[in-house]
C-alpha positions as CSV (number, residue, x, y, z in Angstrom):
1,M,4.3,-27.5,-2.5
2,H,4.3,-27.6,-6.1
3,V,1.6,-29.5,-8.0
4,T,2.3,-30.2,-11.9
5,P,-0.3,-30.8,-14.2
6,P,-0.4,-34.3,-16.1
7,T,1.3,-34.1,-19.4
8,S,-1.5,-34.3,-21.7
9,L,-3.1,-30.9,-20.2
10,R,-2.1,-28.0,-22.3
11,F,-1.9,-24.6,-21.2
12,D,-2.2,-21.3,-23.5
13,I,-0.4,-18.2,-22.0
14,K,-3.2,-16.4,-23.7
15,G,-5.3,-17.4,-21.0
16,L,-3.3,-15.6,-18.4
17,A,-2.7,-12.6,-20.5
18,E,-6.7,-12.4,-20.9
19,S,-6.8,-13.0,-16.8
20,M,-4.7,-10.0,-16.4
21,R,-6.1,-7.9,-18.9
22,H,-9.9,-8.2,-17.7
23,S,-9.4,-8.3,-13.8
24,S,-10.6,-5.4,-11.7
25,A,-9.3,-6.5,-8.4
26,L,-6.9,-4.2,-6.4
27,D,-4.3,-6.5,-6.7
28,A,-4.5,-7.5,-10.2
29,V,-1.2,-7.8,-12.1
30,P,-0.6,-5.0,-14.6
31,L,1.3,-6.8,-16.9
32,N,0.8,-5.1,-20.2
33,L,3.3,-7.6,-22.7
34,T,2.9,-7.4,-26.4
35,D,1.8,-10.3,-28.5
36,I,5.4,-11.3,-29.1
37,Q,6.4,-11.0,-25.4
38,W,3.8,-13.0,-23.9
39,P,5.2,-16.4,-25.5
40,M,8.7,-15.2,-24.7
41,L,7.5,-15.3,-20.7
42,A,5.8,-18.5,-21.2
43,N,9.0,-20.4,-22.1
44,Y,10.0,-19.4,-18.3
45,L,6.7,-20.5,-16.5
46,Q,5.6,-23.8,-15.6
47,P,1.6,-24.6,-15.6
48,V,0.3,-25.8,-12.5
49,V,-2.9,-27.4,-11.9
50,L,-4.8,-27.3,-8.4
51,Q,-8.0,-28.9,-7.3
52,Q,-10.1,-27.4,-4.5
53,G,-8.6,-27.8,-1.2
54,Q,-4.7,-28.6,-2.2
55,V,-2.3,-26.3,-0.5
56,L,-0.3,-24.3,-2.6
57,I,1.9,-22.7,0.1
58,E,2.5,-23.3,3.5
59,Q,3.2,-20.7,6.2
60,G,7.2,-20.8,7.2
61,V,8.6,-22.8,4.2
62,K,11.3,-21.2,2.5
63,D,10.5,-21.2,-1.2
64,R,10.8,-18.1,-3.7
65,T,8.3,-19.3,-6.2
66,V,6.0,-16.9,-7.8
67,Y,2.5,-18.1,-9.1
68,F,0.5,-16.0,-11.7
69,V,-3.7,-17.0,-11.2
70,E,-5.2,-17.8,-14.7
71,S,-8.2,-19.2,-13.2
72,G,-9.8,-20.1,-9.8
73,T,-9.9,-18.5,-6.5
74,L,-7.0,-19.2,-3.6
75,T,-7.5,-18.3,0.2
76,V,-4.6,-17.2,2.1
77,H,-4.6,-17.9,5.9
78,Y,-2.1,-16.0,8.2
79,E,-1.7,-17.1,11.9
80,D,-0.1,-14.6,13.8
81,D,1.7,-15.2,17.5
82,K,-1.5,-15.0,19.2
83,E,-3.2,-17.4,17.0
84,R,-5.4,-15.2,15.3
85,V,-6.5,-16.1,11.8
86,R,-6.8,-13.7,9.0
87,I,-8.1,-14.4,5.5
88,A,-7.8,-13.0,2.1
89,V,-9.0,-14.3,-1.2
90,V,-6.9,-14.1,-4.4
91,G,-8.5,-14.6,-7.9
92,S,-7.6,-14.9,-11.7
93,G,-5.6,-12.1,-12.8
94,S,-3.4,-11.9,-9.5
95,L,-0.4,-13.3,-8.3
96,L,0.9,-15.4,-5.0
97,G,4.3,-15.5,-3.6
98,E,5.8,-12.2,-4.5
99,G,6.6,-11.2,-0.7
100,A,9.0,-14.1,-0.5
101,F,10.2,-13.9,-4.1
102,F,11.6,-10.5,-3.4
103,S,12.2,-10.7,0.5
104,H,14.2,-14.2,0.1
105,L,12.2,-14.8,3.6
106,P,10.2,-17.8,4.7
107,R,6.6,-18.0,3.3
108,S,4.2,-15.5,5.7
109,A,1.0,-17.4,4.9
110,T,-0.6,-20.6,4.0
111,V,-2.4,-20.7,0.4
112,H,-5.4,-23.4,-0.2
113,A,-7.2,-23.5,-3.5
114,G,-10.7,-22.5,-2.9
115,S,-11.7,-23.5,-6.2
116,D,-10.0,-25.8,-9.1
117,C,-7.3,-23.5,-10.4
118,R,-5.0,-23.0,-13.3
119,L,-2.0,-21.2,-12.3
120,W,1.7,-20.6,-13.9
121,C,4.6,-20.7,-11.6
122,M,8.5,-19.0,-12.0
123,T,11.4,-20.0,-10.0
124,P,13.9,-17.3,-9.3
125,L,16.3,-19.5,-11.5
126,R,13.9,-19.1,-14.4
127,F,13.6,-15.7,-13.7
128,R,17.5,-15.2,-13.7
129,E,17.4,-16.9,-17.0
130,L,14.6,-14.7,-18.7
131,S,16.6,-11.5,-17.0
132,T,19.5,-12.8,-19.0
133,R,17.7,-13.4,-22.3
134,H,15.0,-10.8,-22.3
135,P,15.7,-8.2,-20.0
136,E,12.8,-5.9,-21.1
137,V,10.2,-8.6,-20.2
138,A,11.8,-9.4,-17.0
139,L,12.0,-5.5,-16.0
140,E,8.0,-5.8,-17.0
141,V,7.3,-8.7,-14.9
142,T,9.2,-7.2,-12.1
143,V,7.4,-3.8,-12.2
144,A,4.1,-5.6,-12.2
145,M,5.0,-8.0,-9.4
146,S,6.2,-4.6,-7.3
147,A,3.0,-3.2,-8.1
148,V,0.8,-5.7,-6.7
149,L,3.0,-5.8,-3.3
150,A,2.7,-2.2,-3.3
151,R,-0.9,-2.3,-3.6
152,R,-1.6,-5.0,-1.1
153,M,0.7,-3.1,1.4
154,Y,-1.4,-0.1,1.1
155,N,-4.6,-2.0,1.6
156,K,-4.8,-3.7,5.1
157,P,-7.5,-6.5,4.5
158,K,-5.0,-7.3,1.3
159,R,-1.7,-7.4,3.4
160,V,-2.3,-11.2,4.3
161,A,-2.1,-12.1,0.6
162,V,1.6,-10.9,0.6
163,T,2.8,-14.4,0.6
């Protein structure tokens, strides 16, 4: 599910940059762009606002959009074939959707807003455009998303967050 903000709402990419810089979470996005590169990236992202309880991602859906969390917390729910549910919490400075983004597989879990959230999303098409026009920024984004994926895979409780 993709929720877009009202047109009157203004987002500033500096908020996302600060969230990433100040997050101490295991799965914080280590994206260290310059002050010039952040606005370049912002041109390829779409702001998203979620209210507490709204669904961002549904398990089984084929969608490769990746979401960068500026503020708020999201809960990730994975139900396995034996109907066991596992939960992870993802907060500001992290991301969601990297699993499907890289694998081209359906979403592996459902994600709900645990609080009101501000996010930025990037579709594969916009990422390809970024790669063409600003390859150095696209490379930094790819490495940062891969680092989050790797950290989550090494940490069993956080594996659920690979969506």
